[in-house]
SERO-4910 file (N, C-alpha, C, O; in steps of 0.05 Angstrom, whole numbers):
BEGIN
 pado doro    nc1    nc2    nc3   cac1   cac2   cac3    cc1    cc2    cc3    oc1    oc2    oc3
  Met    A   2222   1429  -1491   2231   1430  -1518   2229   1402  -1530   2237   1382  -1517
  Arg    A   2218   1400  -1554   2216   1374  -1567   2243   1366  -1578   2260   1382  -1583
  Leu    A   2246   1340  -1581   2272   1329  -1590   2278   1339  -1619   2301   1345  -1625
  Thr    A   2258   1342  -1635   2262   1352  -1663   2272   1381  -1662   2289   1389  -1677
  Asp    A   2262   1397  -1643   2271   1424  -1640   2300   1425  -1631   2316   1441  -1640
  Phe    A   2306   1407  -1613   2334   1405  -1603   2353   1400  -1626   2374   1414  -1628
  Trp    A   2347   1380  -1642   2365   1373  -1664   2366   1395  -1685   2387   1399  -1697
  Glu    A   2345   1409  -1689   2345   1432  -1708   2364   1454  -1698   2379   1465  -1713
  Arg    A   2363   1459  -1672   2381   1479  -1660   2410   1470  -1662   2428   1486  -1668
  Met    A   2415   1444  -1656   2442   1434  -1658   2453   1437  -1686   2476   1446  -1690
  Arg    A   2437   1430  -1706   2446   1431  -1734   2449   1460  -1743   2467   1467  -1759
  Ala    A   2432   1478  -1733   2433   1506  -1741   2459   1518  -1730   2471   1535  -1743
  His    A   2467   1510  -1706   2491   1522  -1694   2517   1509  -1704   2536   1523  -1710
  Phe    A   2517   1482  -1705   2542   1468  -1711   2544   1459  -1740   2566   1452  -1749
  Gly    A   2522   1458  -1754   2522   1446  -1781   2514   1417  -1778   2518   1405  -1757
  Ala    A   2502   1406  -1799   2491   1379  -1798   2511   1358  -1790   2506   1341  -1773
  Thr    A   2534   1358  -1803   2554   1337  -1799   2567   1340  -1771   2569   1320  -1757
  Tyr    A   2575   1364  -1764   2589   1367  -1738   2570   1364  -1715   2578   1354  -1694
  Ala    A   2544   1371  -1718   2525   1368  -1696   2523   1339  -1687   2523   1333  -1664
  Asp    A   2520   1322  -1707   2518   1293  -1701   2544   1282  -1688   2543   1267  -1669
  Ser    A   2566   1290  -1699   2592   1282  -1688   2596   1292  -1660   2604   1277  -1642
  Phe    A   2591   1317  -1656   2593   1329  -1629   2576   1315  -1609   2584   1308  -1587
  Ala    A   2551   1309  -1617   2532   1296  -1599   2540   1268  -1591   2535   1259  -1569
  Arg    A   2554   1254  -1609   2563   1227  -1603   2590   1225  -1589   2594   1207  -1573
  Asp    A   2607   1245  -1594   2635   1242  -1586   2644   1261  -1563   2663   1254  -1549
  His    A   2632   1283  -1560   2642   1303  -1541   2630   1298  -1513   2606   1302  -1509
  Val    A   2647   1290  -1494   2639   1285  -1467   2639   1312  -1452   2658   1327  -1453
  Met    A   2616   1317  -1439   2613   1343  -1426   2610   1341  -1396   2594   1325  -1386
  Thr    A   2626   1356  -1381   2623   1356  -1352   2596   1366  -1344   2585   1358  -1323
  Glu    A   2585   1384  -1359   2558   1396  -1353   2536   1374  -1354   2515   1379  -1343
  Leu    A   2542   1352  -1367   2523   1330  -1368   2532   1306  -1352   2525   1283  -1358
  Gly    A   2547   1311  -1332   2556   1289  -1315   2575   1270  -1328   2575   1246  -1321
  Gly    A   2592   1280  -1346   2611   1263  -1360   2599   1246  -1382   2609   1225  -1389
  Arg    A   2577   1256  -1392   2563   1242  -1414   2565   1258  -1440   2571   1282  -1439
  Thr    A   2561   1245  -1462   2557   1259  -1487   2528   1268  -1489   2512   1260  -1472
  Val    A   2522   1284  -1509   2494   1293  -1513   2476   1268  -1517   2455   1266  -1505
  Val    A   2484   1250  -1534   2468   1226  -1539   2464   1210  -1514   2442   1201  -1509
  Gln    A   2485   1206  -1499   2483   1190  -1474   2464   1204  -1454   2448   1191  -1441
  Ala    A   2466   1230  -1452   2448   1245  -1434   2419   1243  -1442   2402   1238  -1425
  Leu    A   2414   1245  -1468   2386   1242  -1477   2376   1214  -1472   2353   1210  -1464
  Glu    A   2393   1194  -1477   2385   1166  -1472   2381   1161  -1443   2365   1143  -1435
  Ala    A   2395   1175  -1426   2392   1172  -1397   2368   1186  -1385   2362   1184  -1362
  Gly    A   2354   1201  -1403   2330   1214  -1394   2332   1243  -1387   2313   1255  -1377
  Tyr    A   2354   1255  -1393   2357   1284  -1388   2336   1299  -1406   2331   1290  -1428
  Glu    A   2325   1320  -1396   2307   1337  -1411   2323   1350  -1434   2345   1359  -1430
  Thr    A   2310   1352  -1457   2324   1364  -1480   2332   1393  -1474   2353   1402  -1483
  Lys    A   2315   1408  -1460   2321   1436  -1454   2346   1438  -1436   2361   1456  -1439
  Asp    A   2349   1419  -1418   2372   1419  -1401   2398   1412  -1416   2419   1423  -1411
  Val    A   2395   1393  -1435   2418   1386  -1451   2426   1410  -1469   2450   1416  -1472
  Trp    A   2406   1423  -1481   2412   1446  -1498   2426   1468  -1481   2445   1480  -1491
  Arg    A   2416   1473  -1457   2429   1493  -1440   2458   1486  -1434   2475   1503  -1434
  Ala    A   2463   1460  -1429   2490   1451  -1424   2508   1456  -1448   2531   1464  -1446
  Val    A   2497   1450  -1472   2512   1454  -1497   2518   1484  -1500   2541   1491  -1506
  Cys    A   2498   1500  -1495   2502   1529  -1498   2523   1540  -1479   2540   1556  -1487
  Thr    A   2523   1530  -1455   2543   1539  -1435   2571   1529  -1443   2590   1545  -1442
  Ala    A   2573   1504  -1450   2599   1492  -1456   2611   1504  -1481   2636   1507  -1483
  Met    A   2595   1510  -1501   2605   1518  -1527   2601   1548  -1533   2604   1556  -1555
  Asp    A   2593   1563  -1513   2590   1592  -1516   2572   1599  -1539   2578   1616  -1556
  Val    A   2549   1585  -1540   2529   1591  -1561   2518   1620  -1556   2511   1626  -1533
  Pro    A   2517   1637  -1576   2508   1664  -1572   2479   1665  -1561   2463   1647  -1567
  Ala    A   2474   1685  -1546   2448   1688  -1533   2425   1687  -1553   2404   1676  -1548
  Ala    A   2429   1698  -1576   2408   1699  -1597   2401   1672  -1607   2379   1668  -1617
  Ser    A   2419   1652  -1604   2414   1625  -1613   2403   1607  -1591   2396   1584  -1597
  Arg    A   2402   1617  -1568   2393   1600  -1545   2364   1600  -1545   2352   1587  -1528
***
C-alpha cells in the first residue's frame, strides 16, 4: 500500500482533522507502543500499520 493510499484511508475513516491527531497522539500496543507516525518513521510497512489501526479501532471490514 502506498503512503498516499494509507492517508486517504485514515482520513476517510476518521475525518481529516482526527486522522492526523490520532496518528500523532494515539500510542498503540499493536505497533509496539508506537504511534502511527512513529511506526511509519521506524520503517513499518503501511499495510501493516493500517491493519493495526483496523484491529485497534474496529474499522468495519468494508473499509479495510
